[in-house]
C-alpha positions, 0 to 999 in steps of 0.5 A: 961423421955421417948421419943416416936419414930414415924415410918412413911412409905410414898409411892413414889410420883407415885404409878402406873408405870409412867416414868418421863423424863426431857430434859433441854434446859436451867434453864428456859426451861425444857420439861417434858415427862411422859410415862404410859400405863394408859392414864387417870392416866397420864393426872391426874398426869399432872393436878397435876403439872398444879394445883401446877403451874409447867406449865401453858401450855397444855399436848402435846400427842405424842403417846397413852403412852407418853406426854410432857409439858413445865416448868422451873426448879424453878416452877417444883421443887416447884410443886414437893415439894407441891405434896410431902407435900400433899402426906405426909399429906394424907399418914401420917396425920396431927396429927402425924406430929403436933408439930414435928420439920419441920413437913411434910416438913422433909419428903416432901423435902426427897421425892422431892429429891428422885423424882428429882434424879429418873428423867431420862435425855433424849433427846426426843425433837430435834432442828429439831422438834422445827424448824418445829413447830415454822416455820409459813410457814410449815403449810400454804396452798396455794390455788387459787379461781375460779374467773370465776363465779365472772367475768361472773357476773360482765360482 
């Protein structure tokens, strides 16, 4: 009786030079920052998270190389797991994993744990910034109309 050993090489979740940052305000309130020289690739990575329901919000560009989106811990971790599972199936192939105990999830969970461990905890969003954004009066503009023409028509 012989056993066949299968060796699998899986690339990290992000092939390009992209850095992920996490700022945790609470379990239900995370800001995820993405930094990359390639704006198009960074946008595609955001849509990957959006497609797997890590967020329903928009990507907020702060600079040409840095953008932020909002999520929570459970949704983000589940989205990362789905992205890793898809990558494993794409890189390894369904045929190799068919019939194996745990299938693609064995590798997907390891990749997710590796990705989450490599997230950099950073403070990039301050309370002062948040206060200005939430304050509706910060964006109001006061202007006066020139009513002199209106008065002359009525007279």
